[in-house]
TIVO-2410 file (N, C-alpha, C; in nm, 3 decimals):
# residues 137
REC num residu      c1      c2      c3 atome chaine
REC   1      M  -5.958   3.131  -2.311     N      A
REC   1      M  -5.872   3.163  -2.423    CA      A
REC   1      M  -5.733   3.101  -2.406     C      A
REC   2      E  -5.693   3.072  -2.280     N      A
REC   2      E  -5.560   3.017  -2.256    CA      A
REC   2      E  -5.539   2.881  -2.320     C      A
REC   3      R  -5.646   2.805  -2.339     N      A
REC   3      R  -5.628   2.672  -2.397    CA      A
REC   3      R  -5.592   2.678  -2.545     C      A
REC   4      Y  -5.599   2.796  -2.607     N      A
REC   4      Y  -5.558   2.811  -2.746    CA      A
REC   4      Y  -5.417   2.865  -2.758     C      A
REC   5      L  -5.347   2.878  -2.646     N      A
REC   5      L  -5.209   2.923  -2.646    CA      A
REC   5      L  -5.115   2.807  -2.679     C      A
REC   6      F  -5.006   2.840  -2.744     N      A
REC   6      F  -4.901   2.743  -2.772    CA      A
REC   6      F  -4.769   2.803  -2.726     C      A
REC   7      K  -4.671   2.717  -2.705     N      A
REC   7      K  -4.536   2.764  -2.680    CA      A
REC   7      K  -4.440   2.671  -2.752     C      A
REC   8      A  -4.326   2.727  -2.791     N      A
REC   8      A  -4.220   2.650  -2.857    CA      A
REC   8      A  -4.090   2.725  -2.837     C      A
REC   9      K  -3.979   2.653  -2.854     N      A
REC   9      K  -3.848   2.715  -2.837    CA      A
REC   9      K  -3.798   2.772  -2.969     C      A
REC  10      D  -3.742   2.894  -2.963     N      A
REC  10      D  -3.683   2.955  -3.082    CA      A
REC  10      D  -3.541   2.901  -3.101     C      A
REC  11      C  -3.467   2.956  -3.198     N      A
REC  11      C  -3.332   2.906  -3.230    CA      A
REC  11      C  -3.232   2.928  -3.116     C      A
REC  12      N  -3.266   3.013  -3.020     N      A
REC  12      N  -3.181   3.036  -2.903    CA      A
REC  12      N  -3.230   2.959  -2.781     C      A
REC  13      S  -3.321   2.865  -2.803     N      A
REC  13      S  -3.381   2.782  -2.696    CA      A
REC  13      S  -3.458   2.864  -2.593     C      A
REC  14      I  -3.515   2.975  -2.638     N      A
REC  14      I  -3.600   3.057  -2.552    CA      A
REC  14      I  -3.745   3.022  -2.583     C      A
REC  15      W  -3.824   2.995  -2.478     N      A
REC  15      W  -3.965   2.965  -2.496    CA      A
REC  15      W  -4.038   3.088  -2.547     C      A
REC  16      R  -4.116   3.072  -2.654     N      A
REC  16      R  -4.201   3.177  -2.709    CA      A
REC  16      R  -4.344   3.131  -2.692     C      A
REC  17      T  -4.429   3.217  -2.637     N      A
REC  17      T  -4.567   3.181  -2.606    CA      A
REC  17      T  -4.663   3.273  -2.679     C      A
REC  18      G  -4.765   3.213  -2.741     N      A
REC  18      G  -4.866   3.292  -2.810    CA      A
REC  18      G  -4.949   3.207  -2.904     C      A
REC  19      L  -4.988   3.267  -3.015     N      A
REC  19      L  -5.069   3.197  -3.114    CA      A
REC  19      L  -4.980   3.120  -3.210     C      A
REC  20      L  -5.021   3.000  -3.245     N      A
REC  20      L  -4.952   2.923  -3.348    CA      A
REC  20      L  -5.001   2.975  -3.482     C      A
REC  21      I  -4.912   3.037  -3.559     N      A
REC  21      I  -4.955   3.098  -3.685    CA      A
REC  21      I  -4.904   3.021  -3.807     C      A
REC  22      A  -4.813   2.927  -3.788     N      A
REC  22      A  -4.765   2.845  -3.899    CA      A
REC  22      A  -4.704   2.717  -3.845     C      A
REC  23      L  -4.722   2.609  -3.920     N      A
REC  23      L  -4.663   2.480  -3.883    CA      A
REC  23      L  -4.633   2.406  -4.011     C      A
REC  24      Q  -4.504   2.379  -4.033     N      A
REC  24      Q  -4.465   2.306  -4.153    CA      A
REC  24      Q  -4.337   2.229  -4.123     C      A
REC  25      G  -4.348   2.096  -4.129     N      A
REC  25      G  -4.231   2.013  -4.103    CA      A
REC  25      G  -4.177   2.034  -3.963     C      A
REC  26      D  -4.047   2.060  -3.954     N      A
REC  26      D  -3.984   2.077  -3.823    CA      A
REC  26      D  -3.980   2.223  -3.777     C      A
REC  27      R  -4.052   2.310  -3.845     N      A
REC  27      R  -4.057   2.453  -3.810    CA      A
REC  27      R  -4.201   2.495  -3.780     C      A
REC  28      C  -4.213   2.592  -3.693     N      A
REC  28      C  -4.342   2.653  -3.666    CA      A
REC  28      C  -4.318   2.801  -3.635     C      A
REC  29      A  -4.424   2.877  -3.631     N      A
REC  29      A  -4.412   3.019  -3.599    CA      A
REC  29      A  -4.513   3.053  -3.489     C      A
REC  30      I  -4.465   3.128  -3.392     N      A
REC  30      I  -4.546   3.173  -3.279    CA      A
REC  30      I  -4.555   3.325  -3.283     C      A
REC  31      E  -4.678   3.377  -3.269     N      A
REC  31      E  -4.696   3.522  -3.257    CA      A
REC  31      E  -4.727   3.553  -3.112     C      A
REC  32      E  -4.639   3.632  -3.049     N      A
REC  32      E  -4.656   3.666  -2.908    CA      A
REC  32      E  -4.756   3.780  -2.891     C      A
REC  33      K  -4.790   3.806  -2.766     N      A
REC  33      K  -4.890   3.908  -2.732    CA      A
REC  33      K  -4.855   4.046  -2.789     C      A
REC  34      D  -4.724   4.077  -2.795     N      A
REC  34      D  -4.681   4.207  -2.846    CA      A
REC  34      D  -4.675   4.211  -3.000     C      A
REC  35      R  -4.729   4.106  -3.064     N      A
REC  35      R  -4.738   4.090  -3.210    CA      A
REC  35      R  -4.604   4.051  -3.274     C      A
REC  36      S  -4.499   4.029  -3.194     N      A
REC  36      S  -4.372   3.982  -3.251    CA      A
REC  36      S  -4.389   3.836  -3.293     C      A
REC  37      K  -4.324   3.800  -3.403     N      A
REC  37      K  -4.335   3.665  -3.458    CA      A
REC  37      K  -4.199   3.595  -3.450     C      A
REC  38      W  -4.202   3.469  -3.411     N      A
REC  38      W  -4.080   3.394  -3.390    CA      A
REC  38      W  -4.084   3.260  -3.463     C      A
REC  39      A  -3.977   3.229  -3.537     N      A
REC  39      A  -3.960   3.096  -3.596    CA      A
REC  39      A  -3.913   3.004  -3.484     C      A
REC  40      C  -3.976   2.888  -3.472     N      A
REC  40      C  -3.946   2.796  -3.362    CA      A
REC  40      C  -3.934   2.654  -3.414     C      A
REC  41      D  -3.881   2.568  -3.329     N      A
REC  41      D  -3.866   2.426  -3.359    CA      A
REC  41      D  -3.998   2.355  -3.324     C      A
REC  42      S  -4.061   2.293  -3.422     N      A
REC  42      S  -4.192   2.230  -3.397    CA      A
REC  42      S  -4.182   2.108  -3.305     C      A
REC  43      K  -4.061   2.052  -3.288     N      A
REC  43      K  -4.045   1.939  -3.195    CA      A
REC  43      K  -4.063   1.984  -3.050     C      A
REC  44      T  -4.058   2.116  -3.027     N      A
REC  44      T  -4.076   2.169  -2.892    CA      A
REC  44      T  -4.215   2.230  -2.872     C      A
REC  45      L  -4.300   2.218  -2.972     N      A
REC  45      L  -4.434   2.279  -2.968    CA      A
REC  45      L  -4.521   2.214  -2.860     C      A
REC  46      C  -4.579   2.295  -2.774     N      A
REC  46      C  -4.667   2.248  -2.666    CA      A
REC  46      C  -4.792   2.334  -2.664     C      A
REC  47      Q  -4.907   2.269  -2.645     N      A
REC  47      Q  -5.033   2.342  -2.633    CA      A
REC  47      Q  -5.069   2.357  -2.486     C      A
REC  48      C  -5.130   2.470  -2.453     N      A
REC  48      C  -5.178   2.494  -2.317    CA      A
REC  48      C  -5.306   2.413  -2.294     C      A
REC  49      T  -5.318   2.353  -2.176     N      A
REC  49      T  -5.439   2.275  -2.144    CA      A
REC  49      T  -5.556   2.365  -2.104     C      A
REC  50      G  -5.525   2.490  -2.070     N      A
REC  50      G  -5.629   2.581  -2.019    CA      A
REC  50      G  -5.649   2.566  -1.869     C      A
REC  51      L  -5.576   2.473  -1.807     N      A
REC  51      L  -5.586   2.449  -1.663    CA      A
REC  51      L  -5.468   2.511  -1.591     C      A
REC  52      K  -5.485   2.535  -1.462     N      A
REC  52      K  -5.377   2.590  -1.380    CA      A
REC  52      K  -5.350   2.496  -1.263     C      A
REC  53      D  -5.224   2.496  -1.219     N      A
REC  53      D  -5.190   2.414  -1.103    CA      A
REC  53      D  -5.224   2.487  -0.974     C      A
REC  54      K  -5.187   2.429  -0.861     N      A
REC  54      K  -5.224   2.486  -0.732    CA      A
REC  54      K  -5.159   2.622  -0.706     C      A
REC  55      N  -5.055   2.657  -0.783     N      A
REC  55      N  -4.988   2.786  -0.769    CA      A
REC  55      N  -5.035   2.888  -0.873     C      A
REC  56      G  -5.136   2.851  -0.952     N      A
REC  56      G  -5.187   2.942  -1.054    CA      A
REC  56      G  -5.107   2.940  -1.183     C      A
REC  57      K  -5.014   2.846  -1.196     N      A
REC  57      K  -4.929   2.834  -1.315    CA      A
REC  57      K  -5.002   2.752  -1.421     C      A
REC  58      L  -4.998   2.799  -1.546     N      A
REC  58      L  -5.063   2.725  -1.655    CA      A
REC  58      L  -5.000   2.587  -1.672     C      A
REC  59      I  -5.082   2.488  -1.705     N      A
REC  59      I  -5.035   2.352  -1.730    CA      A
REC  59      I  -5.030   2.332  -1.882     C      A
REC  60      W  -4.914   2.289  -1.931     N      A
REC  60      W  -4.890   2.272  -2.075    CA      A
REC  60      W  -4.868   2.125  -2.110     C      A
REC  61      E  -4.892   2.093  -2.236     N      A
REC  61      E  -4.854   1.963  -2.291    CA      A
REC  61      E  -4.705   1.942  -2.264     C      A
REC  62      N  -4.666   1.822  -2.230     N      A
REC  62      N  -4.528   1.782  -2.198    CA      A
REC  62      N  -4.479   1.832  -2.062     C      A
REC  63      D  -4.565   1.898  -1.985     N      A
REC  63      D  -4.526   1.935  -1.849    CA      A
REC  63      D  -4.519   1.810  -1.763     C      A
REC  64      I  -4.436   1.816  -1.661     N      A
REC  64      I  -4.432   1.713  -1.559    CA      A
REC  64      I  -4.500   1.773  -1.437     C      A
REC  65      V  -4.607   1.708  -1.393     N      A
REC  65      V  -4.681   1.758  -1.277    CA      A
REC  65      V  -4.670   1.658  -1.163     C      A
REC  66      K  -4.668   1.713  -1.044     N      A
REC  66      K  -4.664   1.631  -0.923    CA      A
REC  66      K  -4.802   1.641  -0.859     C      A
REC  67      I  -4.856   1.526  -0.828     N      A
REC  67      I  -4.987   1.521  -0.762    CA      A
REC  67      I  -4.966   1.469  -0.621     C      A
REC  68      G  -5.018   1.544  -0.526     N      A
REC  68      G  -5.008   1.504  -0.386    CA      A
REC  68      G  -5.131   1.553  -0.314     C      A
REC  69      G  -5.153   1.501  -0.198     N      A
REC  69      G  -5.266   1.550  -0.121    CA      A
REC  69      G  -5.374   1.447  -0.100     C      A
REC  70      F  -5.496   1.486  -0.126     N      A
REC  70      F  -5.614   1.409  -0.088    CA      A
REC  70      F  -5.620   1.269  -0.148     C      A
REC  71      I  -5.592   1.255  -0.278     N      A
REC  71      I  -5.608   1.125  -0.343    CA      A
REC  71      I  -5.474   1.051  -0.341     C      A
REC  72      S  -5.445   0.979  -0.236     N      A
REC  72      S  -5.314   0.916  -0.219    CA      A
REC  72      S  -5.285   0.809  -0.323     C      A
REC  73      T  -5.387   0.749  -0.382     N      A
REC  73      T  -5.364   0.644  -0.482    CA      A
REC  73      T  -5.305   0.697  -0.611     C      A
REC  74      V  -5.315   0.827  -0.636     N      A
REC  74      V  -5.258   0.884  -0.759    CA      A
REC  74      V  -5.140   0.977  -0.731     C      A
REC  75      N  -5.094   0.985  -0.606     N      A
REC  75      N  -4.980   1.071  -0.575    CA      A
REC  75      N  -4.859   1.028  -0.657     C      A
REC  76      G  -4.786   1.125  -0.709     N      A
REC  76      G  -4.666   1.096  -0.787    CA      A
REC  76      G  -4.645   1.199  -0.896     C      A
REC  77      E  -4.552   1.168  -0.987     N      A
REC  77      E  -4.519   1.257  -1.097    CA      A
REC  77      E  -4.574   1.201  -1.228     C      A
REC  78      Y  -4.629   1.291  -1.311     N      A
REC  78      Y  -4.694   1.251  -1.435    CA      A
REC  78      Y  -4.657   1.346  -1.548     C      A
REC  79      K  -4.659   1.293  -1.670     N      A
REC  79      K  -4.642   1.376  -1.789    CA      A
REC  79      K  -4.780   1.409  -1.844     C      A
REC  80      V  -4.798   1.535  -1.886     N      A
REC  80      V  -4.923   1.580  -1.946    CA      A
REC  80      V  -4.917   1.553  -2.097     C      A
REC  81      F  -5.021   1.491  -2.151     N      A
REC  81      F  -5.027   1.466  -2.295    CA      A
REC  81      F  -5.172   1.473  -2.341     C      A
REC  82      F  -5.192   1.484  -2.472     N      A
REC  82      F  -5.328   1.486  -2.527    CA      A
REC  82      F  -5.365   1.345  -2.570     C      A
REC  83      D  -5.471   1.292  -2.514     N      A
REC  83      D  -5.520   1.158  -2.547    CA      A
REC  83      D  -5.605   1.168  -2.673     C      A
REC  84      T  -5.551   1.124  -2.787     N      A
REC  84      T  -5.622   1.135  -2.914    CA      A
REC  84      T  -5.739   1.038  -2.925     C      A
REC  85      T  -5.740   0.933  -2.845     N      A
REC  85      T  -5.852   0.839  -2.847    CA      A
REC  85      T  -5.976   0.901  -2.782     C      A
REC  86      N  -5.958   0.960  -2.665     N      A
REC  86      N  -6.070   1.019  -2.591    CA      A
REC  86      N  -6.081   1.170  -2.608     C      A
REC  87      H  -5.988   1.228  -2.684     N      A
REC  87      H  -5.990   1.372  -2.715    CA      A
REC  87      H  -5.993   1.458  -2.589     C      A
REC  88      C  -5.896   1.433  -2.500     N      A
REC  88      C  -5.888   1.511  -2.377    CA      A
REC  88      C  -5.744   1.512  -2.326     C      A
REC  89      W  -5.717   1.604  -2.234     N      A
REC  89      W  -5.585   1.610  -2.171    CA      A
REC  89      W  -5.576   1.501  -2.066     C      A
REC  90      A  -5.461   1.434  -2.060     N      A
REC  90      A  -5.445   1.321  -1.969    CA      A
REC  90      A  -5.308   1.326  -1.902     C      A
REC  91      L  -5.291   1.241  -1.802     N      A
REC  91      L  -5.168   1.232  -1.724    CA      A
REC  91      L  -5.120   1.088  -1.726     C      A
REC  92      S  -4.989   1.068  -1.746     N      A
REC  92      S  -4.934   0.934  -1.750    CA      A
REC  92      S  -4.806   0.927  -1.669     C      A
REC  93      R  -4.789   0.819  -1.592     N      A
REC  93      R  -4.663   0.798  -1.520    CA      A
REC  93      R  -4.553   0.755  -1.616     C      A
REC  94      N  -4.591   0.684  -1.721     N      A
REC  94      N  -4.495   0.635  -1.820    CA      A
REC  94      N  -4.476   0.741  -1.927     C      A
REC  95      I  -4.357   0.797  -1.936     N      A
REC  95      I  -4.331   0.910  -2.024    CA      A
REC  95      I  -4.343   0.873  -2.171     C      A
REC  96      C  -4.300   0.754  -2.209     N      A
REC  96      C  -4.299   0.718  -2.351    CA      A
REC  96      C  -4.424   0.642  -2.395     C      A
REC  97      Y  -4.473   0.552  -2.312     N      A
REC  97      Y  -4.588   0.472  -2.349    CA      A
REC  97      Y  -4.703   0.510  -2.257     C      A
REC  98      H  -4.808   0.565  -2.312     N      A
REC  98      H  -4.921   0.610  -2.230    CA      A
REC  98      H  -5.022   0.496  -2.213     C      A
REC  99      D  -4.971   0.381  -2.162     N      A
REC  99      D  -5.057   0.264  -2.148    CA      A
REC  99      D  -5.140   0.267  -2.020     C      A
REC 100      S  -5.096   0.341  -1.921     N      A
REC 100      S  -5.168   0.352  -1.795    CA      A
REC 100      S  -5.177   0.499  -1.759     C      A
REC 101      Y  -5.296   0.555  -1.773     N      A
REC 101      Y  -5.310   0.699  -1.751    CA      A
REC 101      Y  -5.451   0.730  -1.704     C      A
REC 102      F  -5.470   0.856  -1.664     N      A
REC 102      F  -5.604   0.904  -1.631    CA      A
REC 102      F  -5.616   1.047  -1.681     C      A
REC 103      T  -5.739   1.093  -1.693     N      A
REC 103      T  -5.763   1.227  -1.745    CA      A
REC 103      T  -5.775   1.327  -1.630     C      A
REC 104      F  -5.765   1.455  -1.665     N      A
REC 104      F  -5.783   1.558  -1.562    CA      A
REC 104      F  -5.923   1.550  -1.502     C      A
REC 105      S  -6.023   1.512  -1.583     N      A
REC 105      S  -6.160   1.502  -1.529    CA      A
REC 105      S  -6.171   1.387  -1.429     C      A
REC 106      D  -6.083   1.287  -1.439     N      A
REC 106      D  -6.083   1.178  -1.342    CA      A
REC 106      D  -6.045   1.226  -1.202     C      A
REC 107      L  -5.981   1.342  -1.194     N      A
REC 107      L  -5.942   1.396  -1.063    CA      A
REC 107      L  -6.061   1.451  -0.987     C      A
REC 108      N  -6.177   1.464  -1.054     N      A
REC 108      N  -6.301   1.508  -0.990    CA      A
REC 108      N  -6.285   1.633  -0.904     C      A
REC 109      G  -6.229   1.737  -0.962     N      A
REC 109      G  -6.217   1.863  -0.890    CA      A
REC 109      G  -6.096   1.876  -0.802     C      A
REC 110      F  -6.009   1.777  -0.801     N      A
REC 110      F  -5.890   1.785  -0.717    CA      A
REC 110      F  -5.767   1.827  -0.797     C      A
REC 111      S  -5.787   1.893  -0.913     N      A
REC 111      S  -5.672   1.936  -0.993    CA      A
REC 111      S  -5.588   2.040  -0.919     C      A
REC 112      E  -5.644   2.101  -0.814     N      A
REC 112      E  -5.565   2.196  -0.736    CA      A
REC 112      E  -5.455   2.124  -0.657     C      A
REC 113      D  -5.457   1.991  -0.655     N      A
REC 113      D  -5.349   1.914  -0.593    CA      A
REC 113      D  -5.231   1.895  -0.688     C      A
REC 114      C  -5.243   1.942  -0.813     N      A
REC 114      C  -5.136   1.931  -0.912    CA      A
REC 114      C  -5.040   2.048  -0.898     C      A
REC 115      E  -4.912   2.019  -0.921     N      A
REC 115      E  -4.811   2.125  -0.924    CA      A
REC 115      E  -4.715   2.097  -1.039     C      A
REC 116      V  -4.697   2.197  -1.127     N      A
REC 116      V  -4.602   2.183  -1.237    CA      A
REC 116      V  -4.462   2.188  -1.177     C      A
REC 117      I  -4.382   2.083  -1.203     N      A
REC 117      I  -4.245   2.078  -1.149    CA      A
REC 117      I  -4.141   2.080  -1.259     C      A
REC 118      G  -4.183   2.083  -1.384     N      A
REC 118      G  -4.089   2.087  -1.494    CA      A
REC 118      G  -4.157   2.058  -1.626     C      A
REC 119      N  -4.076   2.043  -1.728     N      A
REC 119      N  -4.124   2.014  -1.862    CA      A
REC 119      N  -4.029   1.913  -1.924     C      A
REC 120      E  -4.084   1.813  -1.990     N      A
REC 120      E  -4.003   1.709  -2.050    CA      A
REC 120      E  -3.897   1.767  -2.145     C      A
REC 121      L  -3.930   1.875  -2.214     N      A
REC 121      L  -3.839   1.933  -2.313    CA      A
REC 121      L  -3.726   2.013  -2.250     C      A
REC 122      D  -3.740   2.051  -2.124     N      A
REC 122      D  -3.634   2.122  -2.053    CA      A
REC 122      D  -3.549   2.028  -1.969     C      A
REC 123      N  -3.592   1.904  -1.957     N      A
REC 123      N  -3.523   1.807  -1.873    CA      A
REC 123      N  -3.446   1.711  -1.963     C      A
REC 124      S  -3.315   1.732  -1.978     N      A
REC 124      S  -3.234   1.651  -2.069    CA      A
REC 124      S  -3.234   1.503  -2.031     C      A
REC 125      E  -3.248   1.472  -1.903     N      A
REC 125      E  -3.253   1.333  -1.860    CA      A
REC 125      E  -3.375   1.262  -1.919     C      A
REC 126      L  -3.490   1.328  -1.918     N      A
REC 126      L  -3.610   1.269  -1.976    CA      A
REC 126      L  -3.598   1.258  -2.128     C      A
REC 127      Q  -3.536   1.358  -2.192     N      A
REC 127      Q  -3.518   1.353  -2.337    CA      A
REC 127      Q  -3.431   1.235  -2.376     C      A
REC 128      E  -3.321   1.212  -2.303     N      A
REC 128      E  -3.231   1.101  -2.334    CA      A
REC 128      E  -3.303   0.967  -2.316     C      A
REC 129      E  -3.385   0.956  -2.211     N      A
REC 129      E  -3.460   0.833  -2.186    CA      A
REC 129      E  -3.555   0.806  -2.302     C      A
REC 130      E  -3.622   0.909  -2.351     N      A
REC 130      E  -3.716   0.891  -2.461    CA      A
REC 130      E  -3.643   0.855  -2.590     C      A
REC 131      K  -3.527   0.916  -2.616     N      A
REC 131      K  -3.448   0.884  -2.735    CA      A
REC 131      K  -3.409   0.737  -2.733     C      A
REC 132      C  -3.365   0.689  -2.617     N      A
REC 132      C  -3.325   0.549  -2.604    CA      A
REC 132      C  -3.442   0.456  -2.633     C      A
REC 133      L  -3.558   0.488  -2.578     N      A
REC 133      L  -3.675   0.404  -2.600    CA      A
REC 133      L  -3.718   0.406  -2.746     C      A
REC 134      R  -3.708   0.522  -2.812     N      A
REC 134      R  -3.744   0.529  -2.954    CA      A
REC 134      R  -3.647   0.446  -3.037     C      A
REC 135      H  -3.519   0.448  -2.999     N      A
REC 135      H  -3.417   0.374  -3.073    CA      A
REC 135      H  -3.441   0.223  -3.062     C      A
REC 136      I  -3.486   0.178  -2.946     N      A
REC 136      I  -3.510   0.036  -2.922    CA      A
REC 136      I  -3.629  -0.015  -3.003     C      A
REC 137      Q  -3.731   0.067  -3.020     N      A
REC 137      Q  -3.855   0.023  -3.085    CA      A
REC 137      Q  -3.833  -0.015  -3.225     C      A
***
């Protein structure tokens, strides 16, 4: 059921987690477990992958995960995104252009080597980098 969870930031920049009950333009609404409903910014909307990292923390779209351990060829930091071509959750080293990436299934059971270390939407440095790249395009 966790893979149907969404989260987004409300007008006070507080993450609200629950069911996505409305989406229109730059606004969305999240209904939390206690049935409270929150108007949120759809630019911050993230879907849960349904997977957990090595610490038991849920992995979300736009999370930055660190992979270390057994598979040394993929060690590093990656952004989580949904690959619309293959219809699956994937990881990319390149935050803006997902030209070189792999899927969670490519880890062949080693997803416990993943650790969520942040989220692109909470990291202003990553946001500024993406804005610059969008402006250049």
